[in-house]
C-alpha positions as CSV (number, residue, x, y, z in Angstrom):
1,M,95.9,119.2,103.2
2,I,97.9,116.4,101.6
3,G,96.5,114.0,104.1
4,Y,93.0,114.7,102.9
5,I,94.0,114.1,99.3
6,I,95.6,110.8,100.2
7,A,92.6,109.7,102.3
8,G,90.2,110.7,99.5
9,T,92.3,108.8,96.9
10,I,92.3,105.6,99.1
11,L,88.6,105.9,99.6
12,I,87.9,106.2,95.9
13,A,90.2,103.2,95.2
14,L,88.3,101.1,97.8
15,I,85.0,102.0,96.3
16,L,86.1,101.2,92.7
17,T,87.6,97.9,93.9
18,K,84.2,96.9,95.4
19,I,82.3,97.9,92.3
20,I,84.7,95.9,90.1
21,Y,84.5,92.9,92.4
22,D,80.7,93.0,92.3
23,V,80.7,93.2,88.5
24,I,83.0,90.2,88.3
25,E,81.0,88.2,90.7
26,K,77.7,89.0,88.9
27,R,79.2,87.9,85.6
28,K,79.9,84.5,87.1
29,C,76.2,84.0,87.9
30,T,75.2,82.3,84.7
31,G,72.8,79.8,86.2
32,K,69.1,80.7,86.6
33,T,66.3,79.4,88.8
34,E,63.4,80.7,90.8
35,A,63.7,82.1,94.3
36,E,60.8,82.6,96.7
37,L,60.7,85.4,99.3
38,I,60.0,83.3,102.4
39,F,60.5,85.6,105.3
40,V,60.9,89.3,106.2
41,D,63.4,89.7,109.0
42,E,62.9,92.6,111.4
43,R,66.1,94.2,112.6
44,S,67.0,97.2,114.6
45,D,69.7,99.8,115.2
46,K,70.2,102.1,118.2
47,D,70.8,105.7,117.7
48,S,74.0,107.3,119.0
49,T,72.5,108.1,122.3
50,A,71.1,104.5,122.7
51,R,67.7,106.0,123.6
52,R,65.8,105.1,120.5
53,Y,65.7,102.1,118.1
54,T,65.2,102.3,114.4
55,Y,63.5,99.2,112.9
56,Y,64.0,98.0,109.4
57,Y,63.1,94.9,107.4
58,V,65.2,92.6,105.2
59,P,63.7,90.0,102.8
60,L,65.0,86.5,102.9
61,Y,64.9,84.2,99.9
62,E,65.0,80.5,99.3
63,Y,66.0,78.7,96.1
64,S,67.3,75.3,95.1
65,V,70.1,74.1,92.7
66,N,70.5,70.4,91.9
67,G,68.2,69.5,94.8
68,K,70.1,71.5,97.4
69,V,68.3,74.4,99.1
70,Y,70.0,77.8,99.6
71,H,68.9,80.9,101.5
72,A,70.0,84.4,100.6
73,E,69.3,88.0,101.6
74,T,69.8,91.0,99.4
75,N,71.4,94.3,100.3
76,E,68.0,96.0,100.2
77,F,65.9,96.9,103.2
78,S,62.8,99.0,104.0
79,R,61.5,100.7,107.1
80,N,58.0,99.5,105.9
81,K,57.4,95.8,106.5
82,G,54.7,95.8,103.9
83,A,57.2,96.7,101.2
84,F,58.0,93.0,100.8
85,K,55.5,90.3,99.9
86,V,56.1,86.8,101.2
87,N,55.6,83.9,98.8
88,V,56.4,86.1,95.7
89,K,58.8,84.4,93.3
90,Y,61.8,86.1,91.6
91,E,64.4,85.0,89.1
92,V,67.7,84.3,90.7
93,H,71.0,84.1,88.9
94,Y,73.6,81.9,90.6
95,N,77.2,80.9,90.1
96,P,77.2,77.3,88.9
97,D,80.5,76.6,90.7
98,K,79.3,78.2,93.9
99,P,75.5,78.1,93.9
100,Y,75.3,80.0,97.2
101,K,76.6,83.1,95.4
102,C,73.7,84.7,93.6
103,F,71.8,87.8,92.8
104,I,68.0,88.3,92.6
105,S,66.6,89.8,89.4
106,G,64.8,93.0,89.9
107,K,66.4,93.6,93.3
108,K,68.8,96.3,92.4
109,G,71.1,93.8,90.7
110,K,73.5,93.5,93.6
111,P,75.1,90.2,94.6
112,V,73.6,88.8,97.8
113,K,75.1,87.0,100.7
114,E,74.3,83.6,101.9
115,S,72.1,83.6,105.0
116,Q,72.6,81.2,107.9
117,F,69.2,80.4,109.5
């Protein structure tokens, strides 16, 4: 029983640490520019029996800061490819010290990761 309490406490601490980290990173994103949804990436996962694939779609964005182009993807996805419209522009907030760190306005407000493509 005590093991479950310890495991639960550790899990809660990890979740809170991640939330606090995201808030801190988001506050550092004081620069603004425009990002364009340039591509919708199709990805797949196998079920536990490896007999069936589940497909989902992730939007990829492009923006530039001081003439340098950056690519980013959000933490969002959809099982419907039509949920994302290519060539639509969004406001992006980026960290002026590390412009590859950003979040897209209107996209659940989560920090996004830099894409390598």
